[in-house]
C-alpha positions as CSV (number, residue, x, y, z in Angstrom):
1,M,162.5,91.2,-65.4
2,P,163.7,90.1,-62.3
3,P,160.6,89.3,-60.3
4,T,161.8,91.8,-57.4
5,L,162.0,95.1,-59.7
6,E,158.5,96.7,-61.2
7,S,158.9,97.9,-64.8
8,E,157.4,101.5,-65.7
9,E,154.5,99.7,-67.0
10,H,153.5,98.2,-64.0
11,K,154.1,101.0,-61.9
12,A,151.8,103.3,-63.9
13,L,149.1,100.5,-63.9
14,R,149.5,100.3,-60.0
15,A,149.2,104.0,-60.0
16,A,146.1,104.0,-62.0
17,V,144.2,101.6,-60.6
18,S,144.9,103.0,-57.1
19,A,143.5,106.1,-58.6
20,L,140.3,104.2,-59.4
21,G,140.2,102.6,-56.0
22,T,140.6,105.8,-54.2
23,R,137.4,107.2,-55.9
24,H,135.4,104.4,-55.0
25,G,136.5,103.7,-51.5
26,R,135.5,101.4,-48.6
27,T,131.6,101.7,-49.3
28,Y,132.3,100.9,-52.8
29,D,129.2,99.6,-55.1
30,R,130.8,96.3,-56.4
31,E,128.7,96.5,-59.6
32,A,129.7,99.8,-60.2
33,L,133.7,99.0,-59.4
34,W,133.4,96.0,-61.5
35,S,131.7,97.8,-64.7
36,E,134.4,100.7,-64.5
37,A,137.2,98.4,-64.0
38,A,136.2,96.3,-66.9
39,K,135.8,99.5,-69.2
40,L,139.5,100.5,-68.3
41,G,140.9,97.0,-69.3
42,Y,141.6,96.0,-65.9
43,L,139.8,93.1,-65.4
44,G,141.0,91.1,-68.6
45,V,144.7,92.5,-68.2
46,N,145.9,88.8,-68.1
47,L,143.8,87.3,-71.1
48,P,144.6,87.5,-74.5
49,E,144.8,90.1,-77.1
50,E,143.1,88.4,-79.6
51,Y,140.0,87.6,-77.6
52,G,139.6,91.3,-76.1
53,G,142.0,91.0,-73.1
54,G,145.3,93.2,-72.5
55,G,147.7,90.5,-73.2
56,G,149.2,90.8,-69.7
57,G,149.4,88.1,-67.2
58,I,148.8,87.2,-63.6
59,A,151.5,90.0,-62.6
60,E,149.4,92.6,-63.8
61,L,145.9,91.3,-62.7
62,S,147.5,90.9,-59.2
63,I,148.6,94.4,-59.1
64,V,145.1,95.5,-60.2
65,L,143.5,93.3,-57.4
66,E,146.2,94.5,-54.5
67,E,145.8,98.2,-55.5
68,L,141.7,98.0,-55.3
69,G,142.2,96.1,-51.8
70,A,144.7,98.8,-50.7
71,A,142.1,101.2,-51.4
72,G,139.3,99.3,-49.3
73,C,137.4,98.1,-52.4
74,P,139.0,94.3,-53.3
75,L,136.8,92.7,-56.1
76,L,136.9,88.8,-54.9
77,M,135.5,87.7,-58.0
78,M,138.8,88.8,-59.6
79,V,140.0,85.8,-58.2
80,V,137.8,83.5,-59.7
81,S,137.1,84.8,-63.3
82,P,139.4,86.5,-65.0
83,A,142.5,84.5,-63.0
84,I,141.2,81.1,-62.5
85,C,138.3,80.5,-65.1
86,G,139.8,82.8,-67.7
87,T,143.5,81.5,-67.4
88,V,142.0,77.8,-67.7
89,I,140.0,78.5,-70.7
90,A,142.6,80.7,-72.5
91,R,145.3,77.3,-71.8
92,F,143.1,74.8,-72.3
93,G,139.7,75.6,-74.3
94,T,138.8,74.9,-77.4
95,E,138.5,77.9,-80.0
96,E,134.7,78.1,-79.7
97,Q,135.2,78.1,-75.6
98,K,137.7,80.8,-76.5
99,R,135.4,82.6,-78.6
100,E,132.4,82.3,-76.4
101,W,133.9,83.2,-72.8
102,L,137.0,85.1,-73.3
103,P,135.9,88.6,-74.8
104,G,133.0,88.9,-71.9
105,L,135.2,87.7,-69.1
106,A,137.7,90.5,-70.3
107,D,134.8,93.3,-70.5
108,G,133.1,92.5,-67.6
109,T,129.9,91.6,-69.2
110,R,130.3,88.0,-68.3
111,T,131.5,86.4,-64.9
112,M,132.1,82.5,-64.4
113,A,132.6,81.0,-60.8
114,F,134.7,78.2,-59.9
115,G,133.6,74.9,-58.1
116,I,136.3,72.6,-56.6
117,T,135.8,72.4,-52.6
118,E,133.2,69.5,-51.4
119,P,131.6,68.8,-48.2
120,D,133.9,65.6,-47.3
121,A,136.7,65.9,-49.7
122,G,138.0,69.0,-47.8
123,S,141.9,69.7,-49.1
124,N,142.2,66.4,-50.2
125,S,141.3,67.0,-54.1
126,H,141.8,63.2,-54.7
127,R,138.8,62.6,-52.8
128,I,136.3,64.7,-55.0
129,T,132.8,62.7,-55.5
130,T,131.3,65.1,-58.1
131,T,131.6,62.6,-61.4
132,A,131.0,63.0,-64.9
133,R,129.5,59.8,-67.0
134,R,129.0,59.7,-70.6
135,D,125.6,59.2,-72.0
136,P,126.3,56.3,-74.4
137,D,123.3,57.4,-76.6
138,T,123.9,61.2,-76.9
139,G,127.5,61.5,-76.3
140,D,126.0,64.3,-73.5
141,W,127.9,64.5,-70.0
142,L,125.8,63.7,-66.7
143,L,126.9,65.4,-63.9
144,T,126.4,64.3,-60.1
145,G,127.8,65.6,-57.0
146,R,128.1,68.4,-54.5
147,K,130.4,71.6,-53.6
148,V,130.5,74.3,-50.9
149,F,131.9,77.5,-50.4
150,I,131.8,78.9,-53.9
151,S,131.7,82.5,-54.4
152,G,129.3,84.6,-56.7
153,V,127.3,81.8,-58.3
154,D,124.5,84.0,-58.0
155,I,126.0,86.6,-60.4
156,A,128.4,84.1,-62.7
157,D,126.9,83.1,-65.8
158,A,128.4,79.6,-65.4
159,T,130.6,77.9,-63.0
160,L,133.5,75.8,-63.7
161,I,133.2,72.4,-61.9
162,V,135.9,70.3,-61.1
163,G,134.5,66.8,-61.7
164,R,135.8,63.4,-62.0
165,T,135.7,61.0,-65.1
166,A,136.6,57.1,-65.2
167,D,139.7,56.5,-67.0
168,A,139.2,53.3,-69.5
169,R,142.5,52.3,-69.2
170,T,143.2,52.1,-65.1
171,G,139.3,52.4,-64.2
172,S,140.4,55.0,-61.7
173,L,139.1,58.8,-61.4
174,K,140.5,61.7,-63.3
175,P,139.7,65.6,-62.5
176,C,138.1,67.1,-65.4
177,L,136.8,70.4,-65.7
178,F,132.9,71.4,-67.1
179,I,131.5,74.8,-68.1
180,V,127.9,74.3,-66.3
181,P,125.4,77.4,-67.4
182,R,123.7,79.1,-64.2
183,D,120.3,77.9,-65.5
184,A,121.3,74.2,-66.2
185,E,118.6,71.7,-65.4
186,G,119.2,69.8,-62.1
187,F,122.2,72.7,-60.8
188,H,120.8,73.8,-57.6
189,R,122.2,76.4,-55.4
190,R,121.9,77.4,-51.5
191,Q,123.2,80.5,-49.9
192,I,125.2,79.7,-47.0
193,D,124.3,81.8,-44.0
194,M,128.3,83.5,-43.5
195,E,129.1,86.1,-40.7
196,L,131.7,87.3,-43.4
197,A,130.8,90.9,-44.4
198,A,131.8,90.5,-48.2
199,A,129.6,91.9,-51.3
200,E,130.1,88.4,-53.0
201,K,127.9,85.4,-51.4
202,Q,128.9,82.1,-50.7
203,F,126.9,79.1,-51.8
204,E,126.2,75.1,-51.7
205,L,125.7,73.6,-54.8
206,T,123.8,70.3,-55.6
207,L,124.2,68.7,-59.4
208,D,121.7,66.1,-59.7
209,D,122.2,64.4,-63.4
210,V,123.2,67.6,-64.5
211,R,123.3,67.1,-68.4
212,L,125.7,68.8,-70.8
213,P,126.7,68.6,-74.4
214,A,130.1,67.5,-75.2
215,D,131.7,70.6,-75.7
216,A,131.4,71.6,-72.1
217,L,134.5,69.8,-71.1
218,V,137.4,72.4,-71.3
219,G,140.3,71.0,-72.5
220,D,141.5,67.3,-72.6
221,E,139.9,64.7,-71.0
222,D,143.2,63.2,-70.1
223,A,145.4,66.3,-69.1
224,G,143.7,66.5,-65.6
225,L,146.2,67.7,-63.2
226,L,147.7,69.9,-65.5
227,Q,144.9,71.8,-66.6
228,L,143.5,71.8,-62.7
229,F,146.7,73.5,-61.3
230,A,146.9,75.9,-64.2
231,G,144.1,77.4,-62.2
232,L,145.0,77.0,-58.8
233,N,148.6,78.3,-59.0
234,P,146.7,81.9,-60.2
235,E,144.1,81.3,-57.5
236,R,147.0,81.1,-54.8
237,V,149.0,84.2,-56.3
238,M,145.8,86.5,-56.5
239,T,144.7,85.5,-53.2
240,A,148.1,86.8,-51.8
241,A,147.0,90.3,-53.9
242,F,143.6,90.1,-51.7
243,A,145.5,89.7,-48.7
244,I,148.1,92.3,-49.3
245,G,146.0,94.6,-50.5
246,M,143.7,94.4,-47.4
247,G,146.7,94.4,-44.7
248,R,147.9,97.6,-46.7
249,Y,144.5,99.1,-46.5
250,A,144.4,98.6,-42.5
251,L,148.0,99.6,-42.0
252,A,147.4,103.0,-43.7
253,R,144.4,103.6,-41.6
254,A,146.6,102.8,-38.2
255,V,149.6,105.0,-39.6
256,E,147.1,107.9,-40.1
257,Y,145.4,107.4,-36.6
258,A,148.9,106.8,-34.8
259,R,150.3,110.4,-36.5
260,E,147.3,112.2,-35.4
261,R,145.9,110.7,-32.3
262,T,147.5,112.8,-29.3
263,V,147.9,111.5,-25.9
264,W,150.0,113.2,-23.3
265,K,151.2,115.9,-25.4
266,A,152.4,113.4,-28.2
267,P,151.3,111.4,-31.4
268,I,150.7,107.8,-30.2
269,G,152.9,106.8,-33.3
270,A,156.1,108.5,-31.5
271,H,155.8,105.6,-28.8
272,Q,157.6,102.5,-29.9
273,A,155.1,100.4,-28.6
274,I,152.9,101.8,-31.6
275,A,155.3,102.6,-34.0
276,H,157.3,99.1,-34.0
277,P,154.8,96.5,-34.4
278,L,153.2,98.9,-37.6
279,A,156.9,98.9,-38.9
280,Q,156.9,94.7,-38.6
281,A,153.5,94.8,-40.2
282,H,154.8,96.7,-43.1
283,I,158.1,94.6,-43.4
284,D,156.0,91.3,-43.5
285,L,153.5,92.6,-46.1
286,E,156.6,93.9,-48.5
287,L,158.1,90.7,-48.2
288,A,154.8,88.6,-48.9
289,R,154.7,91.1,-52.1
290,L,158.1,90.4,-53.1
291,M,157.2,86.5,-52.9
292,M,153.9,87.2,-54.8
293,Q,155.9,89.0,-57.4
294,K,158.2,85.9,-57.6
295,A,154.9,83.8,-57.9
296,A,153.6,85.5,-60.7
297,Y,156.7,86.1,-62.8
298,L,157.6,82.1,-62.7
299,Y,153.9,81.5,-63.4
300,D,153.8,83.9,-66.4
301,A,157.2,82.5,-67.8
302,G,155.6,79.2,-68.0
303,D,157.3,77.8,-65.2
304,D,154.3,75.8,-63.5
305,V,156.5,73.6,-61.1
306,G,158.3,76.7,-59.8
307,A,155.1,79.1,-59.6
308,G,153.6,76.2,-57.5
309,E,156.0,76.2,-55.1
310,A,156.2,80.0,-55.2
311,A,152.6,80.4,-55.2
312,N,151.9,78.7,-52.2
313,M,154.6,80.2,-50.3
314,A,153.5,83.7,-51.4
315,K,149.8,83.0,-50.1
316,Y,151.0,81.8,-46.9
317,A,153.4,84.7,-46.1
318,A,150.4,87.1,-46.9
319,G,147.7,85.5,-45.2
320,E,149.8,85.9,-42.1
321,A,151.0,89.4,-42.8
322,C,147.5,90.1,-43.5
323,V,146.3,89.0,-40.5
324,K,149.0,90.7,-38.3
325,A,148.4,94.0,-40.3
326,V,144.6,94.2,-39.4
327,D,145.1,93.0,-35.5
328,Q,147.6,95.4,-35.0
329,A,145.5,98.4,-37.1
330,V,142.6,97.3,-34.7
331,H,144.7,97.6,-31.7
332,T,146.3,100.9,-32.6
333,L,142.9,102.6,-32.8
334,G,141.7,100.8,-29.8
335,G,137.9,101.1,-29.6
336,N,137.6,103.3,-32.7
337,G,139.0,100.3,-34.4
338,F,135.5,98.7,-33.8
339,T,133.5,101.8,-35.4
340,R,132.1,101.8,-38.7
341,E,133.7,105.3,-39.2
342,F,137.0,103.7,-39.6
343,G,136.0,100.6,-41.1
344,L,138.7,98.0,-39.8
345,A,136.3,95.9,-37.5
346,S,134.8,93.7,-40.6
347,L,138.4,92.9,-41.6
348,I,139.2,90.8,-38.6
349,T,137.1,88.0,-40.0
350,A,137.8,88.8,-43.7
351,A,141.6,89.0,-43.0
352,R,141.1,85.0,-41.4
353,V,139.9,83.9,-44.9
354,S,143.2,84.8,-46.3
355,R,144.7,82.0,-44.1
356,I,142.0,79.3,-44.7
357,A,141.1,79.8,-48.4
358,P,141.9,78.5,-50.8
359,V,144.0,76.0,-49.0
360,S,145.1,76.3,-45.4
361,R,148.4,77.5,-43.9
362,E,148.9,74.1,-42.8
363,M,148.5,72.3,-46.1
364,I,150.9,74.8,-47.7
365,L,153.3,73.8,-44.9
366,N,152.5,69.9,-45.7
367,Y,153.3,71.0,-49.3
368,V,156.7,72.7,-48.7
369,S,158.0,70.1,-46.3
370,H,157.1,67.4,-48.5
371,Q,157.9,68.9,-52.3
372,T,160.7,71.4,-51.2
373,L,162.5,69.7,-48.0
374,G,161.9,66.0,-49.3
375,L,160.4,65.0,-45.8
376,P,157.9,62.2,-45.5
377,K,154.5,62.4,-45.6
378,S,152.6,61.8,-42.4
379,Y,149.3,60.8,-43.7
């Protein structure tokens, strides 16, 4: 299927999820929506059928998140639990890990958070200082380090932690992923006081010699970046879906208002000063969606390299389009754009998250300039 066209199955999925989102609306209850989406098979649509999933891919999962966002009720943990953690375990986990985690992630009864960001590493994942070492007597892993801005740890059964182990051949550190249960001894969390209005909370994590069994390691200890980026590319695609959905929600509110609000005997939407910026916002969102569809298509087809480039571009385009759409929507409503009745003001901050997380737009421009255009690095 060309990445620019949707199949009849995708159109049907989009319509069904849209109906679900519309029923819950902007004042949705996160737990209730999560539960219903799980029962309908939407949360695990990308996970293998043999483990309770829908057998689809990131293309299908991104449709679910986009449509929920467009209805005003996005589920942020979809970016983390089924998209990142579910994908990594499905691709690289042991048979035991798949049986233990995938059915619960698919039916919504279990949730997993993802911990990569650190206070000092920033966007440089090569500076991650969370380390894992073997206990020579028991074979257990011991994890020590810190993580910040980790979503939903309080509601997650476990966190997939990115740590680094020593390479016996080179002496250098290589990335590895570990499943850390929420109640593991030495695993502490502190809620970060955010001015972001979101159902999911953000946390700082401290790992103080957290002891894990040998089978807590996901996949091959030597696979390193391959396994890490198996989760990061879907994360970028899903962040794009999150942003596009949010932008569509804001734009729809603005268009509705511009049709009805009458000043000087004409709806304000009849004036090009109002109409043209809204049309531009729509165009930008549609273009971002096309790149998101391309990225999901490439990823689901197994083209990790192509998907990496497209996923970064999609995330960049969606973040920019979302911010502009929200800004123009609030501007269109004027003072009403700041009222709770219309539910747009809280999106001003939320929209900018899509520019920053999980990777800033500047780092995406670095990626494109280096990897796509072949320009030299500045760092």
